[in-house]
Biopython code that builds the backbone (N, CA, C, O; Angstrom):
import numpy as np
from Bio.PDB.StructureBuilder import StructureBuilder

atoms = [
    (1, "MET", "N", (211.443, 185.673, 155.508)),
    (1, "MET", "CA", (211.718, 185.528, 153.897)),
    (1, "MET", "C", (213.457, 184.717, 153.823)),
    (1, "MET", "O", (214.218, 184.920, 154.769)),
    (2, "HIS", "N", (213.817, 184.019, 152.882)),
    (2, "HIS", "CA", (215.128, 183.810, 152.755)),
    (2, "HIS", "C", (216.079, 184.920, 151.931)),
    (2, "HIS", "O", (215.638, 185.677, 151.066)),
    (3, "PRO", "N", (217.224, 184.873, 152.297)),
    (3, "PRO", "CA", (218.404, 185.775, 151.633)),
    (3, "PRO", "C", (218.319, 185.488, 150.001)),
    (3, "PRO", "O", (217.603, 184.523, 149.736)),
    (4, "PRO", "N", (219.030, 186.273, 148.648)),
    (4, "PRO", "CA", (218.664, 185.803, 147.899)),
    (4, "PRO", "C", (220.000, 185.463, 147.470)),
    (4, "PRO", "O", (221.100, 185.950, 147.730)),
    (5, "ALA", "N", (219.530, 184.272, 146.574)),
    (5, "ALA", "CA", (220.737, 183.560, 146.088)),
    (5, "ALA", "C", (221.939, 184.138, 145.377)),
    (5, "ALA", "O", (221.680, 185.023, 144.562)),
    (6, "SER", "N", (223.328, 183.766, 145.551)),
    (6, "SER", "CA", (224.122, 184.204, 144.710)),
    (6, "SER", "C", (225.228, 183.410, 144.480)),
    (6, "SER", "O", (226.323, 183.252, 145.019)),
    (7, "VAL", "N", (224.622, 182.944, 143.505)),
    (7, "VAL", "CA", (225.835, 182.108, 142.843)),
    (7, "VAL", "C", (226.905, 182.502, 141.395)),
    (7, "VAL", "O", (226.174, 182.730, 140.431)),
    (8, "GLU", "N", (227.801, 182.579, 141.176)),
    (8, "GLU", "CA", (228.610, 182.107, 139.986)),
    (8, "GLU", "C", (229.517, 180.873, 139.289)),
    (8, "GLU", "O", (230.243, 180.097, 139.912)),
    (9, "LEU", "N", (229.309, 180.889, 137.964)),
    (9, "LEU", "CA", (230.153, 180.187, 137.705)),
    (9, "LEU", "C", (231.430, 180.273, 137.522)),
    (9, "LEU", "O", (231.785, 180.800, 136.468)),
    (10, "VAL", "N", (232.484, 179.791, 138.475)),
    (10, "VAL", "CA", (233.937, 180.304, 137.913)),
    (10, "VAL", "C", (235.408, 179.474, 137.123)),
    (10, "VAL", "O", (236.608, 179.745, 137.093)),
    (11, "ASN", "N", (234.447, 178.218, 136.473)),
    (11, "ASN", "CA", (234.962, 177.525, 136.040)),
    (11, "ASN", "C", (234.220, 176.637, 135.115)),
    (11, "ASN", "O", (233.926, 175.765, 135.933)),
    (12, "LEU", "N", (233.740, 176.257, 134.073)),
    (12, "LEU", "CA", (233.725, 175.209, 132.817)),
    (12, "LEU", "C", (234.674, 174.612, 132.124)),
    (12, "LEU", "O", (235.247, 175.208, 131.211)),
    (13, "SER", "N", (234.982, 173.303, 132.476)),
    (13, "SER", "CA", (235.945, 172.629, 131.608)),
    (13, "SER", "C", (235.497, 171.109, 131.291)),
    (13, "SER", "O", (234.558, 170.412, 131.676)),
    (14, "VAL", "N", (236.488, 170.926, 130.498)),
    (14, "VAL", "CA", (236.183, 169.210, 130.188)),
    (14, "VAL", "C", (237.271, 168.388, 131.025)),
    (14, "VAL", "O", (238.323, 168.981, 131.265)),
    (15, "ARG", "N", (237.154, 167.371, 131.388)),
    (15, "ARG", "CA", (237.618, 166.022, 132.146)),
    (15, "ARG", "C", (237.274, 164.776, 131.672)),
    (15, "ARG", "O", (236.347, 164.008, 131.931)),
    (16, "PRO", "N", (238.621, 164.720, 130.601)),
    (16, "PRO", "CA", (238.159, 163.234, 130.360)),
    (16, "PRO", "C", (238.940, 162.192, 131.164)),
    (16, "PRO", "O", (240.017, 162.390, 131.727)),
    (17, "THR", "N", (238.077, 160.790, 131.130)),
    (17, "THR", "CA", (238.310, 159.657, 132.667)),
    (17, "THR", "C", (238.838, 159.155, 131.507)),
    (17, "THR", "O", (239.068, 159.714, 130.435)),
    (18, "VAL", "N", (239.062, 157.562, 132.015)),
    (18, "VAL", "CA", (238.855, 156.207, 131.499)),
    (18, "VAL", "C", (237.946, 155.945, 130.793)),
    (18, "VAL", "O", (237.889, 155.553, 129.627)),
    (19, "GLU", "N", (237.058, 156.220, 131.690)),
    (19, "GLU", "CA", (235.660, 155.702, 131.104)),
    (19, "GLU", "C", (234.466, 156.449, 130.387)),
    (19, "GLU", "O", (233.516, 155.857, 129.875)),
    (20, "GLU", "N", (234.690, 158.342, 130.421)),
    (20, "GLU", "CA", (233.889, 158.653, 129.800)),
    (20, "GLU", "C", (234.509, 160.275, 129.771)),
    (20, "GLU", "O", (235.435, 160.521, 130.543)),
    (21, "THR", "N", (234.002, 161.343, 128.898)),
    (21, "THR", "CA", (234.282, 162.869, 129.214)),
    (21, "THR", "C", (233.599, 162.729, 129.972)),
    (21, "THR", "O", (233.054, 161.733, 130.446)),
    (22, "GLN", "N", (233.533, 164.504, 130.309)),
    (22, "GLN", "CA", (232.928, 165.119, 131.452)),
    (22, "GLN", "C", (232.985, 166.443, 131.403)),
    (22, "GLN", "O", (233.981, 167.153, 131.261)),
    (23, "ILE", "N", (231.669, 166.800, 131.550)),
    (23, "ILE", "CA", (231.802, 168.449, 131.465)),
    (23, "ILE", "C", (231.853, 168.981, 132.877)),
    (23, "ILE", "O", (230.866, 168.878, 133.605)),
    (24, "VAL", "N", (233.176, 169.652, 133.362)),
    (24, "VAL", "CA", (232.806, 170.002, 135.038)),
    (24, "VAL", "C", (232.487, 171.479, 135.442)),
    (24, "VAL", "O", (233.366, 172.159, 134.912)),
    (25, "ALA", "N", (231.764, 172.160, 136.030)),
    (25, "ALA", "CA", (230.880, 173.249, 136.339)),
    (25, "ALA", "C", (231.420, 173.242, 137.546)),
    (25, "ALA", "O", (231.321, 172.288, 138.318)),
    (26, "THR", "N", (232.159, 174.536, 137.848)),
    (26, "THR", "CA", (232.515, 175.089, 139.296)),
    (26, "THR", "C", (231.927, 175.952, 139.858)),
    (26, "THR", "O", (232.190, 177.027, 139.318)),
    (27, "LEU", "N", (231.196, 176.068, 140.745)),
    (27, "LEU", "CA", (230.112, 176.688, 140.844)),
    (27, "LEU", "C", (230.530, 177.695, 142.522)),
    (27, "LEU", "O", (230.816, 177.040, 143.525)),
    (28, "LYS", "N", (230.505, 179.044, 142.574)),
    (28, "LYS", "CA", (230.625, 179.970, 143.927)),
    (28, "LYS", "C", (229.358, 179.825, 144.586)),
    (28, "LYS", "O", (228.493, 179.676, 143.722)),
    (29, "ASN", "N", (228.839, 179.802, 145.832)),
    (29, "ASN", "CA", (227.792, 180.109, 146.404)),
    (29, "ASN", "C", (228.333, 181.071, 147.571)),
    (29, "ASN", "O", (228.879, 180.798, 148.640)),
    (30, "THR", "N", (227.958, 182.391, 146.933)),
    (30, "THR", "CA", (228.745, 183.390, 147.983)),
    (30, "THR", "C", (227.586, 183.534, 149.050)),
    (30, "THR", "O", (228.082, 183.758, 150.154)),
    (31, "SER", "N", (226.573, 183.492, 149.074)),
    (31, "SER", "CA", (225.056, 183.813, 149.650)),
    (31, "SER", "C", (224.776, 182.658, 150.893)),
    (31, "SER", "O", (225.075, 181.464, 150.904)),
    (32, "ARG", "N", (224.171, 183.384, 151.802)),
    (32, "ARG", "CA", (224.054, 182.548, 153.321)),
    (32, "ARG", "C", (222.580, 181.164, 152.795)),
    (32, "ARG", "O", (221.811, 180.878, 153.713)),
    (33, "ARG", "N", (222.416, 180.692, 151.866)),
    (33, "ARG", "CA", (221.449, 180.102, 151.281)),
    (33, "ARG", "C", (221.949, 178.604, 150.740)),
    (33, "ARG", "O", (222.931, 178.393, 150.028)),
    (34, "SER", "N", (221.179, 177.796, 151.175)),
    (34, "SER", "CA", (221.892, 176.502, 149.573)),
    (34, "SER", "C", (220.689, 177.124, 148.691)),
    (34, "SER", "O", (219.712, 177.826, 148.955)),
    (35, "VAL", "N", (221.246, 176.508, 147.458)),
    (35, "VAL", "CA", (220.956, 176.239, 146.610)),
    (35, "VAL", "C", (220.599, 174.522, 145.716)),
    (35, "VAL", "O", (221.098, 173.414, 145.913)),
    (36, "ARG", "N", (219.652, 174.935, 144.837)),
    (36, "ARG", "CA", (219.986, 173.290, 143.858)),
    (36, "ARG", "C", (220.136, 173.273, 142.553)),
    (36, "ARG", "O", (219.404, 174.019, 141.903)),
    (37, "THR", "N", (220.994, 172.532, 141.933)),
    (37, "THR", "CA", (220.968, 172.617, 140.124)),
    (37, "THR", "C", (219.911, 171.995, 140.220)),
    (37, "THR", "O", (219.223, 171.312, 140.978)),
    (38, "LYS", "N", (220.020, 172.707, 138.590)),
    (38, "LYS", "CA", (218.944, 171.982, 137.550)),
    (38, "LYS", "C", (219.084, 172.902, 136.204)),
    (38, "LYS", "O", (219.229, 174.112, 136.375)),
    (39, "GLY", "N", (219.045, 172.369, 134.842)),
    (39, "GLY", "CA", (219.464, 172.714, 134.124)),
    (39, "GLY", "C", (219.767, 171.771, 133.050)),
    (39, "GLY", "O", (219.377, 170.613, 133.197)),
    (40, "SER", "N", (220.649, 172.217, 131.587)),
    (40, "SER", "CA", (221.241, 171.498, 130.779)),
    (40, "SER", "C", (222.578, 171.842, 129.953)),
    (40, "SER", "O", (223.105, 172.947, 129.827)),
    (41, "VAL", "N", (222.958, 170.698, 129.463)),
    (41, "VAL", "CA", (224.660, 171.030, 128.868)),
    (41, "VAL", "C", (223.980, 170.443, 127.571)),
    (41, "VAL", "O", (223.304, 169.440, 127.343)),
    (42, "ILE", "N", (224.585, 171.802, 126.605)),
    (42, "ILE", "CA", (223.697, 171.133, 125.246)),
    (42, "ILE", "C", (224.773, 171.372, 124.038)),
    (42, "ILE", "O", (225.155, 172.374, 123.433)),
    (43, "LEU", "N", (225.085, 169.948, 123.972)),
    (43, "LEU", "CA", (226.520, 170.006, 123.058)),
    (43, "LEU", "C", (226.089, 170.420, 121.207)),
    (43, "LEU", "O", (225.141, 169.909, 120.611)),
    (44, "TYR", "N", (226.725, 171.088, 120.812)),
    (44, "TYR", "CA", (226.639, 171.258, 119.106)),
    (44, "TYR", "C", (227.975, 171.139, 118.419)),
    (44, "TYR", "O", (229.112, 171.392, 118.817)),
    (45, "ASP", "N", (227.488, 170.658, 117.216)),
    (45, "ASP", "CA", (228.424, 170.166, 116.366)),
    (45, "ASP", "C", (229.203, 171.261, 115.832)),
    (45, "ASP", "O", (229.168, 172.232, 116.589)),
    (46, "ARG", "N", (230.123, 171.499, 114.444)),
    (46, "ARG", "CA", (230.963, 172.639, 114.095)),
    (46, "ARG", "C", (229.340, 173.508, 112.902)),
    (46, "ARG", "O", (229.444, 174.681, 112.542)),
    (47, "GLY", "N", (228.689, 173.069, 112.703)),
    (47, "GLY", "CA", (227.933, 173.710, 112.301)),
    (47, "GLY", "C", (226.639, 174.312, 113.043)),
    (47, "GLY", "O", (225.667, 174.620, 112.354)),
    (48, "GLY", "N", (226.610, 174.496, 114.539)),
    (48, "GLY", "CA", (226.071, 175.036, 115.323)),
    (48, "GLY", "C", (224.729, 174.581, 115.638)),
    (48, "GLY", "O", (223.860, 175.295, 116.137)),
    (49, "THR", "N", (224.532, 172.730, 115.160)),
    (49, "THR", "CA", (223.475, 172.424, 115.368)),
    (49, "THR", "C", (223.360, 171.196, 116.644)),
    (49, "THR", "O", (223.905, 170.094, 116.711)),
    (50, "ALA", "N", (222.494, 171.831, 117.519)),
    (50, "ALA", "CA", (222.821, 171.077, 118.745)),
    (50, "ALA", "C", (222.172, 169.409, 118.406)),
    (50, "ALA", "O", (221.074, 168.979, 118.052)),
    (51, "ILE", "N", (223.058, 168.998, 118.622)),
    (51, "ILE", "CA", (223.320, 167.338, 118.571)),
    (51, "ILE", "C", (222.828, 166.296, 119.728)),
    (51, "ILE", "O", (222.311, 165.188, 119.580)),
    (52, "ARG", "N", (223.202, 167.112, 121.115)),
    (52, "ARG", "CA", (222.840, 166.399, 122.177)),
    (52, "ARG", "C", (222.519, 167.013, 123.438)),
    (52, "ARG", "O", (223.408, 167.763, 123.841)),
    (53, "GLU", "N", (221.156, 166.880, 124.436)),
    (53, "GLU", "CA", (220.835, 167.583, 125.296)),
    (53, "GLU", "C", (221.295, 166.549, 126.708)),
    (53, "GLU", "O", (220.873, 165.394, 126.668)),
    (54, "LEU", "N", (222.029, 166.912, 127.759)),
    (54, "LEU", "CA", (221.736, 166.162, 129.171)),
    (54, "LEU", "C", (221.502, 167.270, 130.240)),
    (54, "LEU", "O", (221.991, 168.389, 130.391)),
    (55, "PRO", "N", (220.700, 166.646, 130.835)),
    (55, "PRO", "CA", (220.837, 167.109, 132.057)),
    (55, "PRO", "C", (221.858, 167.265, 133.365)),
    (55, "PRO", "O", (222.572, 166.406, 133.881)),
    (56, "VAL", "N", (221.675, 168.666, 133.718)),
    (56, "VAL", "CA", (222.472, 168.847, 134.912)),
    (56, "VAL", "C", (222.074, 167.691, 136.371)),
    (56, "VAL", "O", (220.891, 167.373, 136.483)),
    (57, "PRO", "N", (222.605, 167.396, 136.913)),
    (57, "PRO", "CA", (222.630, 166.462, 138.264)),
    (57, "PRO", "C", (221.852, 167.400, 139.111)),
    (57, "PRO", "O", (222.390, 168.507, 139.097)),
    (58, "ASP", "N", (220.621, 167.354, 139.953)),
    (58, "ASP", "CA", (220.289, 168.027, 140.664)),
    (58, "ASP", "C", (220.918, 167.857, 142.270)),
    (58, "ASP", "O", (220.713, 166.913, 143.034)),
    (59, "VAL", "N", (221.533, 168.766, 142.453)),
    (59, "VAL", "CA", (222.536, 168.804, 143.391)),
    (59, "VAL", "C", (222.710, 169.577, 144.674)),
    (59, "VAL", "O", (222.446, 170.699, 144.240)),
    (60, "PRO", "N", (222.924, 169.723, 145.718)),
    (60, "PRO", "CA", (222.965, 171.246, 146.696)),
    (60, "PRO", "C", (224.052, 171.812, 146.430)),
    (60, "PRO", "O", (225.017, 171.102, 146.149)),
    (61, "VAL", "N", (224.160, 173.019, 146.446)),
    (61, "VAL", "CA", (225.752, 173.973, 146.762)),
    (61, "VAL", "C", (224.950, 174.449, 147.898)),
    (61, "VAL", "O", (223.822, 174.939, 147.952)),
    (62, "LEU", "N", (225.866, 174.163, 148.823)),
    (62, "LEU", "CA", (226.198, 174.662, 150.272)),
    (62, "LEU", "C", (226.302, 176.649, 150.311)),
    (62, "LEU", "O", (226.914, 177.398, 149.550)),
    (63, "PRO", "N", (225.499, 176.945, 151.424)),
    (63, "PRO", "CA", (226.225, 178.230, 151.617)),
    (63, "PRO", "C", (227.445, 178.579, 151.321)),
    (63, "PRO", "O", (228.216, 177.653, 151.070)),
    (64, "GLU", "N", (227.874, 179.714, 151.274)),
    (64, "GLU", "CA", (229.756, 179.854, 151.535)),
    (64, "GLU", "C", (230.380, 179.055, 150.813)),
    (64, "GLU", "O", (231.426, 178.761, 151.391)),
    (65, "SER", "N", (230.259, 178.376, 149.530)),
    (65, "SER", "CA", (231.113, 177.173, 149.241)),
    (65, "SER", "C", (231.471, 176.794, 147.721)),
    (65, "SER", "O", (231.539, 177.963, 147.341)),
    (66, "GLU", "N", (231.578, 176.512, 147.281)),
    (66, "GLU", "CA", (232.200, 175.780, 145.760)),
    (66, "GLU", "C", (231.919, 174.426, 145.473)),
    (66, "GLU", "O", (232.174, 173.592, 146.341)),
    (67, "ARG", "N", (231.530, 174.142, 144.605)),
    (67, "ARG", "CA", (231.144, 172.781, 144.543)),
    (67, "ARG", "C", (231.623, 172.055, 142.902)),
    (67, "ARG", "O", (231.696, 173.022, 142.143)),
    (68, "GLU", "N", (231.817, 171.305, 142.449)),
    (68, "GLU", "CA", (231.684, 171.155, 141.459)),
    (68, "GLU", "C", (230.152, 170.064, 140.549)),
    (68, "GLU", "O", (229.733, 168.929, 140.777)),
    (69, "VAL", "N", (229.956, 170.568, 140.066)),
    (69, "VAL", "CA", (228.885, 170.061, 138.930)),
    (69, "VAL", "C", (229.887, 169.051, 138.026)),
    (69, "VAL", "O", (230.882, 169.398, 137.391)),
    (70, "VAL", "N", (229.350, 167.758, 138.151)),
    (70, "VAL", "CA", (230.208, 166.673, 136.680)),
    (70, "VAL", "C", (228.868, 166.534, 135.859)),
    (70, "VAL", "O", (227.926, 166.323, 136.623)),
    (71, "VAL", "N", (228.484, 166.590, 134.470)),
    (71, "VAL", "CA", (227.882, 165.737, 133.938)),
    (71, "VAL", "C", (228.597, 164.942, 132.636)),
    (71, "VAL", "O", (229.248, 165.571, 131.802)),
    (72, "PRO", "N", (228.440, 163.775, 132.573)),
    (72, "PRO", "CA", (229.409, 162.805, 131.436)),
    (72, "PRO", "C", (228.275, 163.283, 130.290)),
    (72, "PRO", "O", (227.048, 163.354, 130.237)),
    (73, "VAL", "N", (229.624, 163.623, 129.239)),
    (73, "VAL", "CA", (228.707, 163.996, 128.026)),
    (73, "VAL", "C", (229.096, 162.695, 126.674)),
    (73, "VAL", "O", (228.395, 162.483, 125.684)),
    (74, "ALA", "N", (230.421, 161.974, 127.044)),
    (74, "ALA", "CA", (230.640, 160.992, 125.666)),
    (74, "ALA", "C", (231.110, 159.600, 126.703)),
    (74, "ALA", "O", (232.099, 159.843, 127.395)),
    (75, "PRO", "N", (230.637, 158.494, 126.835)),
    (75, "PRO", "CA", (231.257, 157.186, 126.915)),
    (75, "PRO", "C", (232.530, 157.214, 126.113)),
    (75, "PRO", "O", (232.601, 157.775, 125.020)),
    (76, "VAL", "N", (233.542, 156.584, 126.698)),
    (76, "VAL", "CA", (234.561, 155.915, 126.001)),
    (76, "VAL", "C", (234.037, 154.347, 126.443)),
    (76, "VAL", "O", (233.823, 153.835, 127.541)),
    (77, "LEU", "N", (233.931, 153.817, 124.976)),
    (77, "LEU", "CA", (233.355, 152.114, 124.942)),
    (77, "LEU", "C", (234.384, 150.943, 124.024)),
    (77, "LEU", "O", (234.289, 150.402, 122.923)),
    (78, "PRO", "N", (235.306, 150.915, 125.069)),
    (78, "PRO", "CA", (236.151, 150.036, 124.086)),
    (78, "PRO", "C", (235.459, 148.648, 123.577)),
    (78, "PRO", "O", (236.081, 147.740, 123.026)),
    (79, "SER", "N", (234.417, 148.648, 123.788)),
    (79, "SER", "CA", (233.843, 147.109, 123.869)),
    (79, "SER", "C", (233.390, 147.336, 122.154)),
    (79, "SER", "O", (233.321, 146.350, 121.419)),
    (80, "GLY", "N", (233.059, 148.924, 121.564)),
    (80, "GLY", "CA", (232.681, 148.756, 120.088)),
    (80, "GLY", "C", (231.158, 149.469, 120.173)),
    (80, "GLY", "O", (230.654, 150.255, 119.369)),
    (81, "ASP", "N", (230.685, 149.012, 121.227)),
    (81, "ASP", "CA", (229.284, 149.458, 121.389)),
    (81, "ASP", "C", (229.192, 151.135, 120.856)),
    (81, "ASP", "O", (229.891, 151.899, 121.520)),
    (82, "ARG", "N", (228.492, 151.679, 119.863)),
    (82, "ARG", "CA", (228.955, 152.671, 119.604)),
    (82, "ARG", "C", (227.180, 153.758, 119.564)),
    (82, "ARG", "O", (226.823, 154.794, 119.004)),
    (83, "SER", "N", (226.834, 153.222, 120.063)),
    (83, "SER", "CA", (224.853, 153.757, 120.391)),
    (83, "SER", "C", (225.008, 154.631, 121.082)),
    (83, "SER", "O", (223.844, 155.031, 121.103)),
    (84, "THR", "N", (225.652, 155.444, 121.846)),
    (84, "THR", "CA", (225.805, 156.570, 122.540)),
    (84, "THR", "C", (227.194, 157.447, 122.498)),
    (84, "THR", "O", (227.335, 158.559, 123.006)),
    (85, "ALA", "N", (228.070, 156.788, 121.863)),
    (85, "ALA", "CA", (229.180, 157.649, 121.753)),
    (85, "ALA", "C", (229.267, 158.617, 120.510)),
    (85, "ALA", "O", (228.986, 158.148, 119.407)),
    (86, "LEU", "N", (229.615, 159.852, 120.614)),
    (86, "LEU", "CA", (229.955, 160.609, 119.879)),
    (86, "LEU", "C", (231.092, 160.597, 118.738)),
    (86, "LEU", "O", (232.068, 160.071, 119.273)),
    (87, "PRO", "N", (231.405, 160.932, 117.433)),
    (87, "PRO", "CA", (231.870, 160.630, 116.743)),
    (87, "PRO", "C", (233.133, 161.801, 117.068)),
    (87, "PRO", "O", (232.895, 162.979, 117.337)),
    (88, "ALA", "N", (234.261, 161.311, 116.994)),
    (88, "ALA", "CA", (235.446, 162.255, 116.688)),
    (88, "ALA", "C", (235.257, 163.307, 116.219)),
    (88, "ALA", "O", (234.549, 163.275, 115.213)),
    (89, "GLY", "N", (235.749, 164.676, 116.662)),
    (89, "GLY", "CA", (235.666, 166.147, 116.383)),
    (89, "GLY", "C", (235.623, 167.216, 117.281)),
    (89, "GLY", "O", (235.679, 167.148, 118.509)),
    (90, "ASP", "N", (235.495, 168.462, 116.398)),
    (90, "ASP", "CA", (235.036, 169.457, 117.442)),
    (90, "ASP", "C", (233.814, 169.321, 117.632)),
    (90, "ASP", "O", (233.000, 168.670, 116.978)),
    (91, "TYR", "N", (233.565, 170.457, 119.292)),
    (91, "TYR", "CA", (232.041, 170.263, 119.592)),
    (91, "TYR", "C", (232.064, 171.846, 120.082)),
    (91, "TYR", "O", (233.134, 172.453, 120.133)),
    (92, "ARG", "N", (230.544, 172.599, 120.513)),
    (92, "ARG", "CA", (230.999, 173.346, 121.384)),
    (92, "ARG", "C", (229.711, 172.710, 122.565)),
    (92, "ARG", "O", (228.778, 171.933, 122.364)),
    (93, "VAL", "N", (230.205, 173.505, 123.953)),
    (93, "VAL", "CA", (229.176, 172.926, 125.195)),
    (93, "VAL", "C", (228.754, 173.814, 125.491)),
    (93, "VAL", "O", (229.509, 174.741, 125.787)),
    (94, "GLU", "N", (227.247, 173.992, 125.567)),
    (94, "GLU", "CA", (226.729, 175.390, 126.813)),
    (94, "GLU", "C", (226.027, 174.343, 127.608)),
    (94, "GLU", "O", (225.444, 173.264, 127.508)),
    (95, "LEU", "N", (226.556, 175.621, 128.788)),
    (95, "LEU", "CA", (225.763, 174.600, 130.125)),
    (95, "LEU", "C", (224.706, 175.905, 130.376)),
    (95, "LEU", "O", (225.209, 177.026, 130.308)),
    (96, "ARG", "N", (223.261, 175.788, 130.662)),
    (96, "ARG", "CA", (222.483, 176.939, 131.101)),
    (96, "ARG", "C", (221.730, 175.907, 132.396)),
    (96, "ARG", "O", (221.108, 174.845, 132.369)),
    (97, "LEU", "N", (222.301, 177.150, 133.834)),
    (97, "LEU", "CA", (221.764, 176.181, 134.774)),
    (97, "LEU", "C", (220.894, 177.621, 135.215)),
    (97, "LEU", "O", (221.055, 178.794, 134.880)),
    (98, "ASP", "N", (219.956, 176.988, 136.072)),
    (98, "ASP", "CA", (219.082, 177.566, 136.990)),
    (98, "ASP", "C", (219.144, 177.256, 138.592)),
    (98, "ASP", "O", (218.876, 176.244, 139.239)),
    (99, "VAL", "N", (219.592, 178.506, 138.945)),
    (99, "VAL", "CA", (220.107, 178.234, 140.763)),
    (99, "VAL", "C", (219.059, 178.896, 141.264)),
    (99, "VAL", "O", (219.170, 179.123, 142.468)),
    (100, "GLY", "N", (217.931, 179.343, 140.681)),
    (100, "GLY", "CA", (216.827, 179.964, 141.484)),
    (100, "GLY", "C", (217.003, 181.639, 141.790)),
    (100, "GLY", "O", (216.438, 182.271, 142.683)),
    (101, "GLN", "N", (218.057, 182.209, 140.672)),
    (101, "GLN", "CA", (218.726, 183.389, 140.625)),
    (101, "GLN", "C", (217.665, 184.279, 139.577)),
    (101, "GLN", "O", (216.924, 183.665, 138.810)),
    (102, "PRO", "N", (217.678, 185.832, 139.633)),
    (102, "PRO", "CA", (216.519, 186.267, 138.339)),
    (102, "PRO", "C", (216.765, 185.521, 136.898)),
    (102, "PRO", "O", (215.917, 185.179, 136.074)),
    (103, "ALA", "N", (218.651, 185.328, 136.835)),
    (103, "ALA", "CA", (218.778, 184.976, 135.226)),
    (103, "ALA", "C", (219.786, 183.788, 135.539)),
    (103, "ALA", "O", (220.529, 183.559, 136.494)),
    (104, "LEU", "N", (219.463, 183.008, 134.138)),
    (104, "LEU", "CA", (220.124, 181.799, 134.250)),
    (104, "LEU", "C", (221.900, 181.843, 134.040)),
    (104, "LEU", "O", (222.379, 182.765, 133.381)),
    (105, "ILE", "N", (222.541, 181.086, 134.474)),
    (105, "ILE", "CA", (223.463, 180.969, 134.532)),
    (105, "ILE", "C", (224.126, 180.171, 133.069)),
    (105, "ILE", "O", (223.950, 178.987, 132.779)),
    (106, "VAL", "N", (224.977, 181.260, 132.218)),
    (106, "VAL", "CA", (224.873, 180.556, 131.325)),
    (106, "VAL", "C", (226.140, 180.249, 131.146)),
    (106, "VAL", "O", (226.582, 180.785, 132.162)),
    (107, "GLY", "N", (227.535, 179.561, 130.363)),
    (107, "GLY", "CA", (228.592, 179.117, 130.045)),
    (107, "GLY", "C", (228.970, 178.333, 128.930)),
    (107, "GLY", "O", (228.268, 177.384, 128.580)),
    (108, "GLU", "N", (230.050, 178.648, 128.318)),
    (108, "GLU", "CA", (230.291, 177.555, 127.172)),
    (108, "GLU", "C", (231.944, 177.016, 126.932)),
    (108, "GLU", "O", (232.814, 177.632, 127.549)),
    (109, "THR", "N", (232.269, 176.105, 126.220)),
    (109, "THR", "CA", (233.541, 175.650, 126.430)),
    (109, "THR", "C", (233.914, 174.455, 125.148)),
    (109, "THR", "O", (233.381, 173.352, 125.039)),
    (110, "PRO", "N", (234.938, 175.017, 124.283)),
    (110, "PRO", "CA", (235.034, 173.730, 123.344)),
    (110, "PRO", "C", (235.131, 172.257, 123.940)),
    (110, "PRO", "O", (235.235, 171.928, 125.122)),
    (111, "LEU", "N", (235.087, 171.685, 123.123)),
    (111, "LEU", "CA", (235.089, 169.827, 123.214)),
    (111, "LEU", "C", (235.589, 169.573, 121.965)),
    (111, "LEU", "O", (235.033, 169.792, 120.889)),
    (112, "LYS", "N", (236.992, 168.959, 122.226)),
    (112, "LYS", "CA", (237.394, 168.116, 121.221)),
    (112, "LYS", "C", (237.536, 166.756, 121.412)),
    (112, "LYS", "O", (238.162, 166.377, 122.402)),
    (113, "LEU", "N", (236.865, 165.611, 120.312)),
    (113, "LEU", "CA", (237.118, 164.469, 121.195)),
    (113, "LEU", "C", (237.642, 163.516, 119.883)),
    (113, "LEU", "O", (237.202, 163.450, 118.735)),
    (114, "GLY", "N", (238.649, 162.882, 120.475)),
    (114, "GLY", "CA", (239.453, 162.320, 119.197)),
    (114, "GLY", "C", (238.859, 160.706, 119.514)),
    (114, "GLY", "O", (238.060, 160.361, 120.385)),
    (115, "ASP", "N", (239.661, 159.746, 118.320)),
    (115, "ASP", "CA", (239.559, 158.879, 118.156)),
    (115, "ASP", "C", (240.189, 157.661, 119.224)),
    (115, "ASP", "O", (241.344, 157.762, 119.637)),
    (116, "PRO", "N", (239.465, 156.720, 119.546)),
    (116, "PRO", "CA", (240.092, 155.964, 121.349)),
    (116, "PRO", "C", (241.297, 155.645, 120.548)),
    (116, "PRO", "O", (241.242, 155.757, 119.324)),
    (117, "PRO", "N", (242.313, 155.281, 121.101)),
    (117, "PRO", "CA", (243.807, 154.719, 121.129)),
    (117, "PRO", "C", (243.791, 153.771, 120.256)),
    (117, "PRO", "O", (243.745, 154.415, 119.208)),
    (118, "PRO", "N", (243.797, 152.816, 120.005)),
    (118, "PRO", "CA", (244.140, 151.429, 118.871)),
    (118, "PRO", "C", (244.296, 150.353, 120.405)),
    (118, "PRO", "O", (243.480, 149.480, 120.702)),
    (119, "GLY", "N", (245.443, 150.676, 121.146)),
    (119, "GLY", "CA", (245.499, 150.126, 121.993)),
    (119, "GLY", "C", (244.219, 149.417, 123.271)),
    (119, "GLY", "O", (244.475, 148.644, 124.195)),
    (120, "ASN", "N", (242.482, 150.176, 122.788)),
    (120, "ASN", "CA", (242.043, 150.276, 123.517)),
    (120, "ASN", "C", (240.814, 149.276, 123.602)),
    (120, "ASN", "O", (240.114, 149.002, 124.577)),
    (121, "ALA", "N", (240.753, 148.781, 122.210)),
    (121, "ALA", "CA", (239.943, 147.575, 121.687)),
    (121, "ALA", "C", (239.734, 146.557, 122.268)),
    (121, "ALA", "O", (240.582, 146.252, 123.107)),
    (122, "ARG", "N", (238.611, 145.669, 122.087)),
    (122, "ARG", "CA", (238.989, 144.583, 122.545)),
    (122, "ARG", "C", (238.705, 143.835, 121.994)),
    (122, "ARG", "O", (237.702, 144.076, 121.323)),
    (123, "VAL", "N", (239.194, 142.700, 121.872)),
    (123, "VAL", "CA", (239.326, 141.401, 120.918)),
    (123, "VAL", "C", (237.506, 140.868, 121.299)),
    (123, "VAL", "O", (237.050, 141.523, 122.235)),
    (124, "GLN", "N", (236.965, 140.301, 120.978)),
    (124, "GLN", "CA", (236.026, 139.104, 120.972)),
    (124, "GLN", "C", (236.312, 137.817, 120.729)),
    (124, "GLN", "O", (236.803, 137.523, 119.639)),
    (125, "ARG", "N", (236.034, 136.739, 121.782)),
    (125, "ARG", "CA", (236.756, 136.031, 121.432)),
    (125, "ARG", "C", (235.565, 134.761, 121.344)),
    (125, "ARG", "O", (235.889, 133.635, 120.967)),
]
sb = StructureBuilder()
sb.init_structure("model")
sb.init_model(0)
sb.init_chain("A")
sb.init_seg("    ")
for serial, (resi, resn, name, xyz) in enumerate(atoms, 1):
    if name == "N":
        sb.init_residue(resn, " ", resi, " ")
    sb.init_atom(name, np.array(xyz, "f"), 0.0, 1.0, " ", f" {name:<3s}", serial, name[0])
structure = sb.get_structure()
């Protein structure tokens, strides 16, 4: 029989990078067994409407360790392709994670997306 999983969400944050905005969930596994992540990140607009649902990557969290799980939510697209970009504004991010415990791990954090700086625009020739 496997020992029970004991995983907690110790931090949920937003990490902007040059290429994209990422949601970073830091998980701490205090048990003596590995677990795998599955779940989703749901973005809500100011009115509370779910506008995007993204899968959490299936990654291992080793026994007695911490791991960051990264979910890209908004690409920075200086080329002008806005097909997958989110408009500037305030959002609420909800993480729902299943690691094999009796209850889901749930967390939320605010997300503020601004307009890209004008220097990032590319000129097409």
